[in-house]
C-alpha positions in Angstrom: -23.2 -3.4 31.7 -19.8 -2.6 29.7 -16.5 -1.9 32.0 -13.4 -0.4 31.6 -10.6 -2.9 32.1 -7.0 -1.3 32.6 -4.6 -4.2 31.9 -1.1 -3.5 33.7 2.0 -5.7 32.8 3.6 -6.8 35.9 7.9 -7.2 36.0 7.6 -10.7 37.2 4.7 -11.7 34.9 0.8 -11.9 34.5 -1.0 -9.1 34.9 -3.5 -7.1 37.2 -6.3 -5.7 35.7 -8.3 -2.3 37.0 -12.2 -1.3 36.7 -12.1 2.6 37.5 -15.8 2.3 37.9 -16.3 -0.2 40.3 -12.9 0.3 42.0 -12.0 -3.0 41.1 -8.5 -5.1 41.2 -7.7 -8.5 40.2 -5.2 -10.3 38.6 -4.1 -13.0 35.8 -1.7 -14.9 34.4 -2.5 -14.3 30.5 -4.4 -11.6 29.6 -7.4 -14.0 28.6 -7.4 -15.1 32.7 -7.1 -11.2 34.1 -10.4 -10.5 32.1 -11.9 -12.9 32.9 -11.1 -12.5 36.6 -12.3 -9.3 36.8 -15.5 -10.4 34.9 -16.0 -12.7 38.1 -15.3 -10.1 39.9 -17.2 -7.1 38.8 -20.6 -9.9 38.9 -19.9 -11.1 42.3 -19.5 -7.2 43.5 -22.6 -6.2 41.3 -24.7 -9.0 43.3 -23.3 -7.7 47.1 -24.3 -4.2 46.2 -27.4 -5.2 44.3 -29.1 -2.5 42.0 -29.5 0.1 44.7 -26.5 -0.2 46.7 -24.5 0.5 42.6 -22.5 4.2 43.0 -20.6 3.8 39.3 -17.3 6.0 39.9 -17.5 8.4 36.8 -14.3 8.1 34.2 -13.0 10.5 32.2 -11.3 9.4 28.7 -9.2 11.6 26.8 -6.6 11.1 24.3 -3.6 13.2 23.5 -1.0 13.1 21.1 2.7 12.8 22.1 5.8 13.1 19.7 8.2 10.8 20.0 11.9 12.0 19.4 
């Protein structure tokens, strides 16, 4: 199963990472740690809810172009 990972750099250092399909947030000091923590959190979440309890949130993605003045 592939999920989306939205990385958000924090001002004080480290990263918050969000998975919109599962509505899971976690964090880490590095990109690698944040992604590993998200993988672990997603696996634990999926074990807890089981296949019949899995409700993926739809995620729409759009690409837009912006001009930098």
